[in-house]
C-alpha positions as CSV (number, residue, x, y, z in Angstrom):
1,M,-20.7,124.0,180.1
2,T,-18.8,125.0,177.1
3,H,-16.2,126.9,179.1
4,F,-15.7,123.8,181.3
5,T,-15.2,121.7,178.3
6,N,-12.6,124.0,176.8
7,H,-10.8,124.1,180.1
8,K,-10.7,120.3,180.2
9,K,-9.3,120.4,176.7
10,R,-6.7,122.8,177.6
11,L,-5.6,120.9,180.6
12,A,-5.5,117.7,178.5
13,S,-3.5,119.5,175.9
14,A,-1.1,120.9,178.5
15,A,-0.7,117.4,180.0
16,L,0.0,115.9,176.7
17,A,2.5,118.6,176.0
18,N,4.2,118.0,179.3
19,R,4.4,114.2,178.7
20,Q,5.9,115.0,175.2
21,R,8.5,117.3,176.8
22,A,9.2,114.7,179.5
23,H,9.6,112.1,176.8
24,R,12.0,114.3,174.8
25,L,13.9,115.0,177.9
26,F,14.1,111.4,178.7
27,S,15.3,110.5,175.3
28,I,17.9,113.2,175.4
29,L,19.1,112.1,178.9
30,T,19.1,108.4,177.7
31,G,21.0,109.3,174.6
32,L,23.5,111.4,176.6
33,L,24.0,108.5,179.1
34,I,24.6,106.1,176.2
35,F,27.1,108.4,174.7
36,L,29.0,108.9,177.9
37,L,29.1,105.1,178.4
38,L,30.4,104.6,175.0
39,I,33.1,107.1,175.3
40,T,34.2,106.0,178.7
41,A,33.9,102.2,178.3
42,P,37.2,100.5,177.7
43,L,37.7,99.6,174.0
44,P,38.6,96.0,173.0
45,V,42.4,95.9,173.1
46,G,42.5,94.8,169.4
47,A,40.1,97.4,168.3
48,R,41.3,99.6,165.3
49,G,38.6,102.3,165.9
50,G,40.1,104.1,168.9
51,E,42.8,104.2,171.4
52,E,43.5,101.3,173.5
53,V,42.3,101.9,177.0
54,T,42.8,98.5,178.8
55,D,46.4,97.7,179.2
56,P,46.9,94.0,178.0
57,L,49.6,93.5,180.7
58,T,46.8,93.8,183.3
59,M,44.7,91.3,181.6
60,E,44.5,87.4,181.6
61,W,45.4,85.6,178.5
62,E,41.9,84.6,177.6
63,E,40.9,88.2,177.8
64,I,43.7,89.2,175.5
65,V,42.7,86.5,173.0
66,A,39.1,87.6,173.1
67,S,40.0,91.3,172.6
68,A,42.2,90.4,169.6
69,R,39.5,88.3,167.7
70,G,38.3,89.9,164.6
71,S,41.2,92.3,164.4
72,E,44.1,92.8,161.9
73,V,47.6,92.6,163.1
74,S,50.4,94.2,161.0
75,F,53.7,92.3,161.0
76,Y,56.7,94.4,159.8
77,M,59.5,92.2,158.7
78,W,62.4,91.7,156.4
79,G,60.9,90.6,153.1
80,G,63.9,89.4,151.1
81,S,63.1,85.7,151.1
82,T,60.3,84.3,148.9
83,E,60.3,81.1,151.0
84,I,59.9,83.0,154.3
85,N,57.3,85.3,152.9
86,T,55.2,82.4,151.6
87,W,55.4,80.6,154.8
88,I,54.2,83.5,156.7
89,D,51.5,84.3,154.2
90,M,50.2,80.7,154.1
91,K,51.0,78.7,157.1
92,V,51.1,81.4,159.8
93,A,48.4,83.6,158.4
94,E,46.0,80.9,157.6
95,G,46.6,79.2,161.0
96,L,46.2,82.5,162.9
97,K,42.9,83.2,161.2
98,A,41.6,79.8,161.8
99,E,42.5,79.5,165.4
100,Y,42.1,83.1,166.6
101,E,40.0,84.9,163.9
102,V,43.0,87.4,163.6
103,T,44.1,88.6,160.2
104,L,47.7,88.9,159.6
105,K,49.0,91.6,157.2
106,R,52.7,91.2,156.3
107,V,54.6,94.4,155.5
108,P,58.0,94.0,154.1
109,M,60.5,96.6,155.5
110,D,64.1,96.4,156.6
111,A,64.5,96.7,160.4
112,S,66.6,99.9,160.3
113,V,63.8,101.6,158.2
114,F,61.0,100.8,160.6
115,V,63.1,101.7,163.6
116,N,63.6,105.1,162.0
117,K,59.9,105.4,161.3
118,L,59.1,104.7,165.0
119,L,61.6,107.2,166.0
120,A,60.0,109.9,163.9
121,E,56.7,109.0,165.3
122,K,57.9,109.1,168.8
123,Q,59.5,112.6,168.2
124,A,56.1,113.8,166.5
125,G,54.1,112.6,169.5
126,R,52.2,110.1,167.4
127,D,50.7,107.6,169.7
128,R,49.2,105.3,167.0
129,S,51.4,103.7,164.4
130,V,50.4,101.3,161.6
131,I,52.9,98.7,163.1
132,D,51.9,96.1,165.6
133,L,54.8,93.5,165.6
134,L,58.3,93.7,164.4
135,W,60.9,91.1,163.4
136,I,63.9,92.5,165.0
137,N,67.3,91.9,166.8
138,G,70.8,93.1,167.1
139,E,71.6,96.7,166.8
140,N,68.1,97.5,165.7
141,F,66.7,96.2,168.9
142,R,69.2,98.1,171.0
143,N,68.6,101.3,169.2
144,A,64.8,100.9,169.5
145,K,65.0,99.9,173.2
146,E,67.3,102.7,174.1
147,A,65.0,105.3,172.5
148,D,61.9,103.9,174.2
149,L,60.3,102.7,171.1
150,L,59.3,99.3,172.3
151,W,56.3,98.3,174.6
152,G,56.7,95.8,177.4
153,P,58.1,93.9,179.1
154,Y,55.6,91.3,177.8
155,V,57.1,87.9,177.2
156,R,55.9,86.4,180.5
157,K,52.4,87.0,179.2
158,L,53.0,84.6,176.4
159,P,51.9,81.0,177.4
160,N,54.2,79.4,174.8
161,F,57.2,81.3,176.1
162,V,56.5,80.4,179.7
163,A,55.9,76.7,178.9
164,H,58.5,75.9,176.2
165,V,61.3,78.5,176.1
166,D,64.4,78.5,178.4
167,P,64.3,82.2,179.5
168,A,68.1,82.2,179.9
169,S,68.6,81.5,176.2
170,A,66.6,84.7,175.4
171,A,68.1,86.9,178.0
172,T,70.3,88.9,175.7
173,D,70.4,90.0,172.0
174,F,73.9,90.4,170.7
175,G,75.1,91.0,174.3
176,F,72.3,93.5,175.0
177,P,69.7,92.6,177.7
178,T,66.3,91.8,176.3
179,D,64.4,92.5,179.7
180,G,61.3,90.9,178.3
181,Y,60.8,93.4,175.4
182,E,61.6,90.7,172.9
183,A,60.1,87.2,172.2
184,P,62.5,84.6,170.6
185,Y,61.4,83.7,167.1
186,G,64.2,81.5,165.5
187,K,67.8,80.3,165.8
188,A,70.2,81.1,163.1
189,W,73.7,79.5,162.3
190,F,76.1,80.9,159.7
191,V,77.3,78.5,157.0
192,F,79.1,78.5,153.7
193,E,77.6,76.8,150.6
194,Y,79.6,75.0,147.8
195,D,79.1,72.6,145.0
196,T,80.8,69.2,145.5
197,A,80.8,68.7,141.7
198,K,83.3,71.5,141.5
199,I,85.1,71.5,144.8
200,E,86.0,68.3,146.6
201,N,87.4,69.7,149.8
202,P,86.2,73.2,150.9
203,P,88.6,75.4,153.0
204,A,89.1,74.0,156.6
205,D,89.8,77.4,158.2
206,F,90.1,81.0,157.2
207,D,93.8,80.6,156.2
208,E,92.8,78.0,153.6
209,L,90.0,80.1,152.5
210,T,92.5,83.1,151.9
211,A,94.7,80.7,149.9
212,W,91.7,79.4,147.9
213,I,90.6,83.0,147.0
214,K,94.1,83.9,145.8
215,A,94.4,80.7,143.7
216,N,91.0,81.2,142.1
217,P,90.7,84.9,141.2
218,G,87.1,86.1,140.5
219,R,85.5,83.1,142.1
220,F,84.7,84.4,145.6
221,T,82.8,87.4,147.0
222,Y,80.6,88.3,149.9
223,P,77.4,90.5,150.3
224,Q,77.9,94.1,150.8
225,P,77.4,95.1,154.5
226,P,75.1,96.1,156.2
227,D,73.3,93.2,154.5
228,F,72.8,90.8,157.3
229,T,74.7,87.9,155.8
230,G,77.5,90.2,154.5
231,S,77.8,91.8,157.9
232,A,78.1,88.2,159.5
233,F,81.0,87.5,157.1
234,L,82.6,90.6,158.1
235,R,82.4,89.6,161.8
236,L,83.9,86.1,161.0
237,A,86.8,87.9,159.3
238,F,87.2,90.2,162.2
239,Y,87.6,87.2,164.5
240,H,90.0,85.6,162.1
241,A,92.1,88.7,161.7
242,N,92.4,89.1,165.5
243,G,93.0,85.5,166.5
244,G,89.5,84.8,167.8
245,H,86.4,86.3,169.5
246,E,87.4,86.1,173.1
247,A,88.8,89.6,173.5
248,F,85.5,91.2,172.3
249,M,83.0,89.5,174.7
250,E,83.0,92.0,177.5
251,G,81.0,94.7,175.7
252,F,82.2,97.4,173.4
253,E,85.5,99.2,173.9
254,E,86.2,102.0,171.4
255,N,90.0,101.8,171.9
256,L,90.0,98.1,171.3
257,A,87.7,98.4,168.4
258,E,89.9,101.0,166.7
259,K,93.0,98.9,167.2
260,S,91.4,95.7,166.1
261,V,89.8,96.8,163.0
262,E,93.1,97.4,161.4
263,P,94.1,93.8,160.9
264,L,90.6,93.2,159.4
265,I,90.9,95.9,156.9
266,A,94.4,94.7,156.0
267,W,92.9,91.2,155.3
268,L,90.1,92.6,153.3
269,E,92.4,94.7,151.2
270,D,94.6,91.8,150.7
271,I,91.9,89.6,149.1
272,E,90.0,92.4,147.3
273,P,91.9,92.1,143.9
274,Y,91.1,88.4,143.8
275,L,87.4,88.8,144.4
276,W,84.6,88.8,141.9
277,Q,84.9,91.8,139.7
278,E,88.2,92.4,141.4
279,G,86.3,93.8,144.4
280,R,85.1,96.9,142.3
281,S,81.5,96.0,143.4
282,Y,79.8,93.6,145.7
283,P,76.5,91.7,145.7
284,R,73.9,94.1,147.3
285,D,72.5,91.3,149.5
286,S,72.6,87.4,150.1
287,A,69.9,86.9,147.3
288,A,72.1,88.6,144.8
289,L,75.0,86.4,146.0
290,D,72.8,83.3,145.7
291,A,72.1,84.3,142.0
292,L,75.8,84.6,141.2
293,F,76.3,81.1,142.8
294,E,73.3,79.7,140.8
295,R,74.7,81.0,137.6
296,G,78.2,79.6,138.3
297,E,79.9,83.0,138.5
298,V,81.3,82.2,141.9
299,D,82.0,79.0,143.8
300,F,80.8,79.8,147.2
301,S,77.7,81.4,148.7
302,M,76.9,81.9,152.4
303,N,73.7,82.3,154.5
304,Y,72.8,82.9,158.1
305,N,70.3,79.9,157.7
306,V,71.7,76.4,158.2
307,S,69.0,74.9,156.0
308,H,69.1,77.5,153.3
309,A,70.9,75.2,150.7
310,S,68.7,72.2,151.4
311,N,65.7,74.5,150.8
312,K,67.2,75.7,147.4
313,I,67.8,72.1,146.5
314,A,64.2,71.2,147.3
315,T,62.9,73.9,145.1
316,G,65.3,73.1,142.2
317,Q,67.3,76.3,142.5
318,Y,70.5,74.6,143.5
319,P,71.8,71.3,142.1
320,D,71.6,68.3,144.5
321,T,75.4,68.2,144.7
322,V,75.4,71.5,146.8
323,R,76.5,71.1,150.4
324,T,77.4,73.4,153.3
325,F,80.4,73.7,155.6
326,V,81.8,75.9,158.3
327,P,85.6,76.6,158.6
328,K,87.1,76.1,162.0
329,D,85.7,78.4,164.5
330,S,83.3,80.0,162.2
331,A,79.8,78.7,163.0
332,L,78.5,82.0,164.1
333,F,75.0,81.8,165.8
334,N,72.3,84.0,167.2
335,L,68.6,84.3,168.0
336,H,66.2,86.5,166.2
337,F,63.1,87.9,167.9
338,T,59.8,89.8,167.6
339,A,58.8,92.9,169.6
340,I,55.9,95.2,169.9
341,P,56.2,99.0,169.3
342,F,55.3,101.4,172.0
343,N,52.4,102.8,169.8
344,S,51.1,99.5,168.3
345,P,47.4,100.1,168.0
346,N,46.6,96.3,168.3
347,K,48.8,95.1,171.1
348,A,46.4,92.2,171.8
349,G,46.8,91.1,168.3
350,A,50.5,91.4,168.4
351,L,50.6,89.3,171.6
352,V,48.5,86.6,170.0
353,L,50.7,86.5,166.9
354,S,53.9,86.5,169.0
355,N,52.7,83.7,171.1
356,Y,51.5,81.7,168.0
357,L,54.9,81.9,166.4
358,L,56.2,80.1,169.6
359,S,53.7,77.2,169.3
360,P,55.3,73.7,168.8
361,E,53.2,73.4,165.5
362,I,54.5,76.6,164.0
363,Q,58.1,76.2,165.2
364,L,58.1,72.6,163.8
365,S,56.7,74.0,160.3
366,K,59.4,76.8,160.4
367,N,62.1,74.2,161.1
368,D,61.3,72.2,158.1
369,P,63.7,73.1,155.2
370,A,60.8,72.7,152.7
371,N,59.3,75.8,154.4
372,W,62.2,77.7,155.8
373,G,64.6,75.6,157.9
374,D,65.0,78.1,160.6
375,L,65.9,76.2,163.9
376,T,63.6,76.2,166.8
377,V,64.0,78.3,169.8
378,L,62.0,75.8,171.9
379,D,63.7,73.8,174.6
380,P,63.2,70.1,173.7
381,G,63.2,69.3,177.5
382,R,60.1,71.5,177.9
383,L,58.1,69.8,175.2
384,D,55.7,66.9,175.6
385,A,56.9,63.5,174.3
386,A,54.9,63.8,171.0
387,D,56.3,67.3,170.1
388,A,59.8,66.4,171.1
389,A,59.7,63.3,168.9
390,A,58.3,65.3,166.0
391,F,61.2,67.7,166.1
392,A,63.8,64.8,166.5
393,A,62.3,63.0,163.4
394,L,62.4,66.1,161.2
395,D,64.4,65.7,158.0
396,Q,66.7,68.7,157.9
397,G,67.6,68.1,154.3
398,V,70.7,66.7,152.4
399,A,72.8,69.8,152.7
400,T,72.1,70.7,156.4
401,L,74.9,70.3,158.8
402,S,74.1,68.5,162.0
403,L,73.7,70.3,165.3
404,E,76.9,68.5,166.5
405,A,78.9,69.8,163.5
406,L,77.8,73.3,164.1
407,T,78.3,73.2,167.9
408,S,81.8,72.0,167.6
409,E,82.7,75.1,165.5
410,A,80.3,77.6,167.3
411,V,81.4,81.1,168.0
412,P,79.1,83.8,169.6
413,E,78.0,87.2,168.4
414,I,79.8,90.4,169.5
415,S,77.8,93.3,170.8
416,S,75.8,95.5,168.3
417,E,78.2,98.4,169.0
418,Y,81.0,96.4,167.4
419,I,78.8,95.5,164.5
420,E,78.0,99.2,163.7
421,F,81.6,100.1,164.1
422,L,82.8,97.4,161.6
423,E,80.1,98.1,159.1
424,S,81.0,101.8,159.2
425,A,84.7,101.0,158.8
426,W,83.9,98.7,155.8
427,D,81.8,101.4,154.2
428,E,84.5,104.0,154.6
429,R,87.7,102.1,154.0
430,I,86.6,99.4,151.5
431,L,83.5,100.5,149.6
432,R,84.2,104.2,149.3
433,K,88.0,104.4,149.4
């Protein structure tokens, strides 16, 4: 009997051990299955914890928005304007957080610097950057696109682009095809600024400007290229020295550039002794020129923002007698854009931010001189009646030229290859001579 009882105990013990082994095996297999599911399941596109698996270009917009929720998007952009930085940090960042639960991180960096950073990452095989969205255009866009540093084409994924933007208006960037790799962000016009309390009638054309500079030594200068404003002034001088822009609209021609740069250099050398500090130095950027203008050291400033002076008046930095003007055939204009790097870790967040920047609400806010004054890229004919009326009623500020005044003197940008050529020539033959 005892033997039988012991046998039953051994059987029971063996059965228990088998059940325990089975349970452990089941737990191991279950854990393995969960692990395999975790490592093979697509990550949310906006996730920061791993590589993106799902291509946002294959997703519906609602899926992209859902993937971006809870993520952080890094916006790399020029940081030289306090007004623009404040608008991004307050209006855009707060609205993006409230509407999409996406956190905006603004990172100030010049476009040429982040293009070089992306190029280094591309060469090193780094497929995850810290950059999600770029503020970019001109030669920096061309350089980035030709080096395969950008992701896309994506603009047709943006509901606000499809609904409110004329695609033809954003088809090129300084003559270079965008091909859907950039979303338009704002429209800029180049203007000169002056104080009516000091100057009654500003120069009507570049010939009069030349005469004024020589008659008022030390009272004029321009920012040092490649500062964006200084480079724009250089292009206007290039047009003036060559009798207009028309010869340079068919793309870059090196022989033409080499021949046409000579009259420009001659004009720059002619006015140089009459400039501020006799041309021995130049303001490092447009903000430095603004400071000279505010202190009364020079009588003109300039900016590639038609509402810049109105904004400065509103903030008390300029007297309310400051106004803007454009000499004949000198209202240079262009669009600026946003783009997504090839190795952005949060492409869904970048898409959501890029689309948000094209919303009528944000474009209207950006167009307000109290915030920035940057003109909208939205087509009024594609807006609903209420939004179109809001843009039409917007007070552009006392110093802002009308669209009609700008359009009547409008001149287009030349290709980015010309810009690089002119900036290099200025550096070699004016700055370093």
